[in-house]
C-alpha positions, 0 to 999 in steps of 0.5 A: 483477449479476455484477460486483457480486457479484465486487466484494463477494466480493473486498472480503470477501476483502481484509477478511478478509486485513486482519482477519487481520493486526490478529489476528496483531498483537494475538496476537503483541503486535507493534508493527506496525499490523495493517493493515500486517501485513494487507498483507504478507500479501496481498503474500506471497500475491500473490508465492507465487501462492497467490491470483491478482491477478484475485481482488482486482483490481476491489475493490483497484482501486476501493479505490485509486481512492477513496483519497483519500476515506479521508483526509477523517476524518483532515483533519476530525480534524486541524482539532481539533488547531489548538493541537498543529499550532502547536506541532509544525507546523514539526517535522511539516513537516520530517518530512513533506517529508523522508519525501517526498524520501526516497520520491521518491528511492528510487522513482526510483533503484529505477525506474532500477535496474529499467529498466536491468536489463530493458535488459540481460535484453532485450539478452542475450535478443536476443544469444542468439537 
């Protein structure tokens, strides 16, 4: 019962941040979607330690775990766009593949950079003991 209440409060908190992102986007007429602004707000709050990860961890973990279900409406909507996909399908495939490759490359380079930095810090720490 207690865990369910904590989950519900965390979910409400995440929804409030998302709603705030939508309101900011709408108020300032920004070309950035409100949900993206909400995620940036959440990141800034977590990085600044204004909120603790434990305050959103349970609900956030649940949402990430079930992320695939959020794509079902999109997939069903695409079924109605057969003609559009037939006309622009190749272009979309190229863009999606390019984005995928770029994301994988940037992720791997960032990971390698952080690992090298971590190794250097570890060696520096070990040498100063």
